[in-house]
N, C-alpha and C positions, 0 to 999 in steps of 0.2 A: 504494500500500500504506500508507494513512494510519494504520492501527492498529499499525504496526511499533513495537516497544518496544526501545530500545537498552539493552543490558546495562549495569548499574551498574559503574563502574570506579573503583578506589581511586586517590586522588590527582587531580591536575589534568592535563589534556591539554596537553603541552608545545608542540604545534604547532596553530596556530589558523586559518591561511588556506590553502585548497585552490584551486588553479587547474586546471580540466580543459581539455585541448586535444583536441578531437574535430573531424574534418573537416567534418561536416555536422550541423546541428541536428536533423534527423529521426532520425539514428542515435542521438544522445544521448537524445532523447525516448523512443526505443524501447528502448534498451539500458542507459542509465546514469542516467536521471532518478530512479528510485526510490532508487538508491544515494546520489545527491547530496542528495535530500530527507532521507535518514537522517543524512547528515553535517551538514546544516543543523540538524536536530533535536538532534544531539549537541553543537552549539555552535560548529561551524566556520563561518567566513566563506567562502562558496563562490561562485566565479566560473567561468563557462564561456566559453572562447574558441573560436569556430567560425565557419563561414559560416552566417549566419542566413537563413532563408527564411520558413517559416510557423509556426514553433514558439516564437517569441520570447515571446509573451504567456504561453503555457503554462509555459514554463521560469521566467520571472520571477515568475509567480504563486506558484511554489514557494519563493520567497525566494532565488533564485539570480540573481546579476548576470550580464549577458551582454556580451561584446565581439565585435563583428562584424568578422571578418577580410576586408578589402576586396581584398587582393592575393593571398590564398591561393587556389590553384586546383589542378586535377589536371594542369595543363600540365607537360610535362617541359622546357620552354624554360629554359635556364640563367639568362637575365636575369630572367625572371619568378620563378624559384626564389630568386634572391639577394634580390630586392625583397621577396618573401614572408618570408624569414628576417629581414631587417631590421625588417619590421613586427612580427614575433614578438619580436625582441630588445627593441624599444621597449615592447611590452606587458609583458614579463617585468620589465623595469626599473621600470616604473610600478607593477605589482601587488605586487612583493616578496613572493611567496607562500612559505609554509613548506613546502608540498607541491605539486609539479606532477605531475599524472596525465595522461600521454600515452596515447592510445588508438589503436592500429593503427600500421602501419609508417611511413607518411609523417609523421604527427605525431611519432612517436618520432625519426625522423631529423632533420626540420626543427626540432622543438622542442629536441632535445638540442644541435644545432649552435648554436642561439640561446642556450641556457643557458650555453654556454662564456663568454659575455660578461656573465653575471650570477652571482650567488651564490644558489643554492637548496639548502637543507639536505637535502631529500629529493626524489627523482624516481622516480615509479612508471612503469615501461615496460610497458604492457599489450599483449602480442602477441596479437592477435585472429585470427591465421592468417598464413601466409606468402604467400598469394596467388599469382596467376599470374606475377608478376614473378620470383618465386623458382624457378618451374618452368622458365623459359625460359633457355637457355644464355647468350644475349647480354645479359641483364640480371642474371643470377644473380651473376656475378663482382663487378659494381659494388655490388649490394645487400648481399652478404655482407661486403664491406669497409666499407661505410658503417655496417652494424650493428656490426661489430667496434669501430669508433670510438665509436659512440653508445650501445650497450647497456651497456657495462662502465664501472665506476667505483665508488668507495667510497660515494658518496651515492645510488646507484641500486639499485632492486629490480626485477627483470624478472619480470613476472607472466604466466604461461602459462595457457591454457585447456585444453591437452592436453599429454601428455608427448611425443608424436611431434615437435611443433615444437621443444621443448627439445633433444631428441636430435639433430634435424637441424642445428640451429644449433651444437650442440657439435661435431658431426662435421666441419663445415666451418670450425671454429675461429672462428666469429663470436661465440660465447659462451665466455668464459674460465671456468676451473674455480672460481676464487675469487669470481666474481660471485654476489651474492645473488639467489636465485630463489624463486618461490612458485607453487604450482598452485592456482588458483581456477577452478572449473568454469563458465565462461561468465558471462553477465549475470544468470542466475537466472530462475526462473519463479514467478510468483505462483500457488501451488497452490490458493489460495482463489478466485481469478478463473477459473483454468483447472481445472475439475473434471471427473471422469470422466463421459462421456456414454454414453447407451444407443446401441446399434447402430442406424444409420439404417434406416428402413423401405423396402420396395420390393425387387423382384427384381433390379434392375440394381445392379451394384457400381460405386461412384463412387470414383475415384482422383484425388488432388489433388497438385499441385506448387505450393507457395507460395514465391515467391522474386522478386527483381528479375529481369526478363526479359533475362538475359544468357546468352551462349553457354556460359560456363564454369560456369553453374549447371545445365547439362545439359538445357536447354530443347529443343534440337533432337533429342537422344536420346529425350526424352520424347515428342516428336511422332512420331518414327520408330517408337517402340514402339506408339504409338496406331494407326499405320497397320497394324502387324502384328496388332493386336487388334480391328480394325475390325468383323469379323464376330462378335465375342464380345459377350456382354451386359455390356459394361464401358464406362463413360463416363469419359473422361480430361479433367481440368479443370486449366487453367492459371490461377493467381491471382497477380497482381502487375503492376507497371508497367514499361515500358522505362526505361532510365537513359541519357538522350541524351548525358550527359557521358562515358560509358564507351565505349571503342572496341568492346567486345564486345556492345554492346546490340543487341537485335533491334528492328526497327521495329514501330510499331503496325499498319502495313499488312500485314506478314507475319503477325502474330498474328491480326488480324481475318480475313485470307484463310484461314488454317487453320480458323478457327471457321466461316466461311461454307461451306467445303468439307465440314464435318461431321467433320473429323478429331479435333478437340478442341473443348471448350467454353472460351472465353476469358472469364474473369470480370473481369479488371482488378484494380486495387488494392483491398485490403480493410483497414479499420482495426480489424476485429474477426475475427481468425482463428477464434475459437471458433464463429462462425456457419458457417464452412466445414466444420469438423469435426462439426458437428451433422448435416450432410447427406452427408458423405463417409466412406467406410469405411477407406481406406488412404492413408497419407502417403508421398510419394516425394521424394527429393532426389538425382538422378544427377549431382551436381556434381563438378568436377575437383579442388577443394581447399576446405577449410573450416577455421575455427578451432574453434567449437562452435556449430552452427547453431540459432538460436533457433526457426526454423520447425519443426524436428523436435522440439525440447523442448516447444513448445506442443502439437503433435500428441500426443506421448507423455503429457503431462499430462492430455489429454482422453481417454486410453485408446485411442489409435489405433495399430495396428501400422504398421511402417515398412519401406520398401525404399530403400536408399541405397547409394551407391558406397563401396567399401572404401578410404576415405582418412581422414587425420587429422581428428579432430573428429566426422565422421559416425559412425565406429565406436565412439566413446565413448558414444553414446546408442542407435544402432541396432546392437545386439549380435546377431551372426548366430545364428539358430536360437533366440534367447531373446526379443528384442523385435521382431525382423524378419529380413529377408534382406539380406545384403551382396552386391553385384554388382560386376563390374569396371567401370572407368572407360571411357567412350565405347563402350558395348556395348548398343545398343538391343535386340538380340535377347535377351540375358540379362535385361534389364529387363522385357521383355514376358513372358518365361517366368516370372519371379518374380511378376509381377502376376497372371498367369493362375493360378498355383499357389495364391497366397494368396486370390484372389477366389473360388476354388472350395471354400474350406475355412473355414466360419464359426467352427468351434471353434478353429482355429488363429489366426484373427483375434482372437478373445476372449482366448486364452492370451497371445499376444504383447502385446496391448493392456493387459491387466492387469499384466504384468511391466514394461511401459514406464512405466505410472503409478507403480508402486512404486519404480522406479529414480529417477524425477524427485523423488519425495518424500524419498528418502534422500540423493541426491547433488547435485541441481540446483535445490533450492528457492531462491527469492529471499531468504528469511530467512537461509538458510545463507550465501549469497554475500555479503550485506550484512554479516553479523557477521564473516566472515573478512576482508573488505576493510577494515572499520573497525579491526580489530585491527592490520592492516598500517599504517594511518595512525598509530595510537597508538604503535607500536613504535619 
């Protein structure tokens, strides 16, 4: 979003150095790069601390320095976790940032524990969803207590993408009443890049699920729904790659087998979701939990109706009977029924799609998210 203009602000910006801590560089490139570019443009010295893979050049070309975390991983091994936190402590001591922006739960926990050994004037704790760990009884107790220790403090602001996550953390007493909080609706969508699209041609209705190919994204429910719709004039399309580091990842063999059997069409990863929505009529996301899914926001910006599970994050953009249909979690029959109902009603598709586009423009635009976040940095 190179044409983004930062609002003029009276006086000087008191804090000049921002350090982002994000687990993976691909996530930063997809969800936070435009924000970081705007911070650079406003005069901040910006550094990203992450596991670098293939986006280093793209990120550094935007004027953002990078630190490659060598010991940080998704492993739950206690020794590896301690070594990772030591590495983060050393980075924090060296960088001496005015603002540290943690994105997602693990960076929040590891980064805040590391920050106890340094002095940082302001820490932004961006909760991008509570994830599967918070849904499981055996990890919930540990996680809520870690969050109670790491989220709260006079120098911290907890940034939520939806109100449900804030309410849940408050209920379990992980979030204290006096803790500063802020609601900023996701990573934002570039409404100039993602413009409304005309309805795809052809008699067959094409339904897409764009996500990492993980079980908790509802991929198997999508496949089971496709089996129920096999005799209908509906093509079910999976778009995305497996994530071999994630325990819930599906294998490429499973995905290609479903494709060969004619149950679904497997597209693989796409770097341009807009191309998918040029060809597909309906967006789906039957996931088990979300923060605020960018895949649905992109679909909505393109004017596509949605079908999603009734969970936090999803229901902020897929508003039942207005921008799409909400369905129960882990219910492929309800998913198939909703798809069939929407596929057979072109006027309803257009109505939901138009409302979805308007909602993105007013609530979820990239410009709005950037302005609100920069104000948080300045305050």
